[in-house]
N, C-alpha and C positions, 0 to 999 in steps of 0.2 A: 343502547353505545356505549362501552368501556370507557371510564376517563381512568387516569391519575390516582386521581382519589379514590378509587375501587379497589386500586393495587397498592397502592406505597400507604403506610399508617403513620409517620413521621410528619406530624408539623412542620419543622422544619424544611426537610424537603418539599415537601405539598407547595410552600409559600414559595421555595426557591425555583420550583417547577410552574407555579400559576406566574411568578416575575418575567423566565424567562419565551412567557407565552405557549408553553406545552400542556397540553390539555387532553388532547387521546391517543394514546400511544400506538404506534403502527403494527401493524400483526404478528415481526418478530419479538416487541416489545413484550406484547398482548401474553404471547404463549411463553416467552422465557422465564420474566421475570416470576412467576407464583414457584415453579419447581424450587426455582434459584433461591428462593426465600425458605425453600422448607430444606434447604439445604441438598440438594438431591443435584448431582452431577449433571452433565448438560450438553448433547453433542446436536449444535444450532446448524444447519445450513441457510443463507439464503441470500439474494442479490445486495452487491454492491448497491450503498446507499438505502438502504432498509432503515437504519437505525441503530445494528448492535450496538454501538459504543454507549448508549443508552440503557442499551434491553442487559447486560452486564452490571455497567456504573449502578445505575439504581438501586437495583438489592444489594451490593457491595456495601454502601453506603446504609440505605437499612438497618443490616449485619451490624456495620462497625457501629452504629447508633445504639444497641443494645447489649453491647459488649462497652469491657472496661478498655480505653484505652490506652495501649503501653505505646514503648519509645521503639520497639523492636517492628521491622515488619511483619505484618499478617495477611497482608495478600500481594499478589504479586499478577502483574499484567503483562506477557511480554509479546512482541507483534516484531515482522518483520523487518521495517525501517524507522530511519529516526525519525521522518517526517509524520509518519502516524503516532510514536510513541508523541511526541510534543501533541497531536491533536487531542490526541485521549486525553493525556495531561490539562488539556486546557478546556476541554467539556467537563470531564471529571470536576475538576475544581471550581467551575463555574455552578455545577448545582450540587456540591457540596459545602457550599457558603456558608458560615455560623453552623456546622457541624461540630467543630474542633479538629473532622478527620486530616491528616496531611499528606500530601503525596510527592513524590521524586522522582525525576525522571533520568534514567539512567543508559545513558547512548553514545556512540561514539562521535567523532569529531566535535566535539564540544568541550568545553572546559571542565577537566577528571575536577581539577580544586574545587569549581563549584559544589560538583554533584555532591563529594564528598564531605561536604560542607552540609548540605541540606543535609543527608544521608542522618550527620552526628548532630543535626538539631531534633531529630529525632521523628520517623515518617512510620503512617501505618498503612500507607500504598506505594510500591515501586513499579513504578512502568518503564520497562527496561528494553532494549534489543539483546539477543542471544550473545552475541559476541563481548562487546561490553560489560555485561556481568560478569559473566564466565570468566573476564581478566580480573573482575574484581575479588570473584571469587577467591579465583585461586591465589589473589593477594592477602585474602582473608581480609578484605575491608569491609563485605558485609555477608550478614548472616541470616538464612532463611530459614532457621529451624521451628521460625515462629508462626511460618508462612501458613492459612488454616484454607486460604482460597488461591485458588492457579487458575488463570483465564489464558490460551492459547486465543488471540486474535487474530485472523487470516492466519490460520492454521495452518493450509495447504500450500500457500504461498513461501510461510514460513521454512515450512519442508523441502520445500522444491528446489530452495535454494541453498539446500544443503547441511542445514543447521539442528538436524536429529540426534549427533551424537551430543553439542551443546545444549538441547530440551533433555535428553535422556538427565545429562548430568544434574544441572537443576534441579527438576523435580525430583530425584532422588535426594537432596538437600532442604525439601520442606516437609513439611510435619506430615508426619505417617498416616494420620485420622483426616486427609486435606479435601477439602469438593471442589472438582475440577471443571469448570468452564472450556468448549471447545466449542470457536466460532470459526465457521468459513463459508468461501463462500463457489464450492466447490460440495459434491460429492464426495464421502469419503474414497479412498483407493489404498492400496497396497501399502505404502508407509504409513501414513496417516489412520488408516485401523490399526496396522499395529500398534499403535503409540497409544490409542483410545483401549484397544484391548489389556493392554499393561500397564497405563497408570487409571484407570476410571473402572470406577461401580457402579456396573450397572444403569450406564446413563438415559438421561428420556432424554429421545429421538424429536429435535424439533424441524421441520424443510418448509422454509417459507415462500411459496413460487417455484420459477423454476431458474437454477441454479446452472444450468446450458448452454441461456440467451439475455442478451442484457434485457430490462423493464420493456415492459409494453408498448410505453409512451413515449420512445429514442427512433425519431426516424432514421431508419438507418439506409447508405445507399452508396453506389459506389464507382468510382469515375475510372475508365481504362486511360489512362494518359502517359506518352512518354516521358521519361527522366528529366528531360530538359523544358517541359510545359511545367511541371507539377510547382514550380513558382510561381509564373503566372495563373495556374488552376489558384491556390490557394490567394494570391491577390484577389482576384476577383471574386474568391466566395468574401475576402472583410470586404469588399466595396461593397457589395450587394445588400449583405445579412448583414444584423446586430447582433449586440452582444460580446462576452467575453468567447476566446475559442481559445485551446487547450490542443494543442499541435505536438503528435509523437515521431519523432525522429528516433532511427533504430542505432547511432549511435552516439558517443558524446562529443568528437567531433561535428558533428552532422548539426548534433541540434543546435550546438554554438556561433555554426557556420551560419546555420538558419534564421538564429536571430540577428543576427548582425546584418543579413541582409534584407529582412523586414524594416529593422532601423532605419537602413538606408533609404527606404519607400518611404521613411515615414510613418511606418505603425508604430506602436510604442512597445515594445517586446520586448521580455527578458530570455534567461533559459535555466533549467535543473537539471542538474547532473551529479555524475559522482565523481566527476574531477575541480567539482565548483566546493569551496571549504562550508561550511555548515551555514557560517555566517551568512555566506551569499548564498545560499542556497533559501536557509528563514528570511534573509531580507525580500531575493526574488518570488517566494512565495507570499510573502506578507504583500508587497504592489501587488502582485495580482488580484488579492484577496480584495484589497482596499479601491481597487481600478486607478490605480499609476501607471499600469503596464494592461494591453488589452491584448494580448497574445505570450501566453508563455508555453518555451517550445521546450518539451522534456524528454526521455530517453523513459524504459519501461522502469527506472525506480520512482516514477510519480505513480504508476499505474494504478496502485492500492495505497502512496502513503499520502494522496492531495484528497481533500475535502474541504471542498470548496467550493459554495452554495451557489442556484445558479448561472452554473459553466450553458451556456448558449449551443456552444456548438465543439464536441470532438474532432480534429481531423488526425485519420494516421497517413501521416505522410510518408511515411516507410511505414510497410505492413512488419506487423509484430514474428517472433521467432517461434512463436506457438501459438495457435488456434485459441487457444485456451487465453492467453495474454488479450485477444481481440475483445474478448468478454470486458474483462477490469480496464482496459482505458475507456470502452464506450461506455461503460458503469461511472463515469466523472460526470456525465452530463444526464438531466433527467432524472434527477438526487429528490426523494422524498412529496412524488409525485410529480413533481413538476415535465413540463415537455421539455424535451432536446432534441437537438439535434448529431449524428453520426455521419461523416464520409469519407471514404478511405479513397485513396488515391492506388492504384495498379500499374505496372507496365504490363504489355500483352505476355508480355514471357512470366509474367506473375501469377497466372489464370487458373493454373493448380492449386499456388496457396489458398483462392478466393475462393476454391470448389473443396477445398480442404475445410475452409474455415466454416462454410456455409454447411457442411456435412457435421461439423462439432455446432452448428447455431441451430439446424437442422431445420432450416428455413433457403429461400433464396434470398439475395440483395439486392436491394431497384438497383440496376444501370441507370445510369444519366448520361445521359449527350454533354459535350465538353461545351462552354459557354463560348460565342463568338468571339473572336479576337482573341483569344489566348495566343502571345506571340511567345516563340525558343526562346528560353533564356540566352546569350551571351558571353560566350564561357572562353572569351578569346584571348580576352585581356589577363586573365589565370587560371590558365585550366588544370583542372585539377582530378586526380584516377583516385575514385574510392576504392581501397582496396581494405578488406576483411582487417581489424586493428586486434594483433594477436593477445593483446592483453585485456582484451575487452571480454567480460562474460555476458552469459546473457541476462544477468542479472548483478546490480553493482551494487557494492556493499564497502564500508572504508572498512582499513587496514583493522577495528577495532568489531566488525562486525562481520569479517572475514566467517568462514564456513569452520569448523574445529578442522577436517582433514588439512586444513592450508597451513591453522597455529600453532594445530599440535604436532605436523610433519603425516607426510601419507608416501605411499610409493610414487616412486619417477615418472613424468611419462616420460612417452619416445619422445618428444619434443628436446627434452631440458638435454640432451645427449649429440654432442656433434660426430658427424658422419666421421669416421675412422680413414683415411686417406690411404686409398687402398696401392696396395707396394706396385700391380700395373701401369697406373696413372703417372707413378714417382718414375716410370720408366728401370724396374728392376726386375 
């Protein structure tokens, strides 16, 4: 059996791992740490919840421990969402105790002043979202020329969100002799393959498990349910099953409304989505982690940005807009080998969407009958017509995390033009 002591030489790092009760590395950690310590570029794909954060954090700490620690950033970790950046920072600093290595978070939606103060004190590791980092670079508030290790975490999601121009711009400003570590939950496609080819040198390729389906220890099933019975079904699951629930809604408005309905029903619940401030999002996530809330209702902003241990149940209250997002949602449960349950609610009109998800997973989801006594939701008091929200993109980001095309200008879309009034309609 391989242990962390077989992979890590630093006595301080070994002690920190032992204190955190990390003894045996996960497969992705066991395979990624040795080549990373050799200074090789790595392209690693593995399911969510397999320990990718430690897979790159540990070799970074070991490598920095051998070098002279300067005041300029030597390591850059790029990640798509604020929540993920914050959680990487927390995991990194926990295992870097007493090493003298300092890290800072650079993300949108949080105090710019505090982030700049942290940078001025001197840090070796910067953990950032591309949008806010590009903003700092444009204003010459950050210098990356000493960065010799760059990590792209959840790289597929980052590129899918439209951050390719930002990532390109950032990597060009790092040291020419740079080690690049590319971690992803899905196989490389056109955009990611091009980025790898352009910015990496003969990378070592690591694949752990299937990246086209969630972990085998997750029980997945689907309920066919009318829209006005979904709330009743969710309440039934909450009554009959134990543990915490992460519930995914499609829209920000829908997430907020569902959390309020659950609270009215006596369920301790909160919501996290792009319209909430970063302090509100942090508070909601911490309350969920600490058990203050049993239910966290989230949009897909949380699909890869939430790392909470022991989430018992994931519920797809609304189907995701892309089959691939189903994998990332469901991957929030069943982490680190624990058992998990994922329930999906689908109306009869969404059968084709379920089939698309099954084709992506290369498996058939178990069909479950509705429990008895699921009543229709009474909407007569305040009827609401759910319409697509024009300014609600598939992937949410703060204004500091907006893709480059939006921040640096792009061609106007057809929707930005007002239709010209016809002269015939005007009676001319």
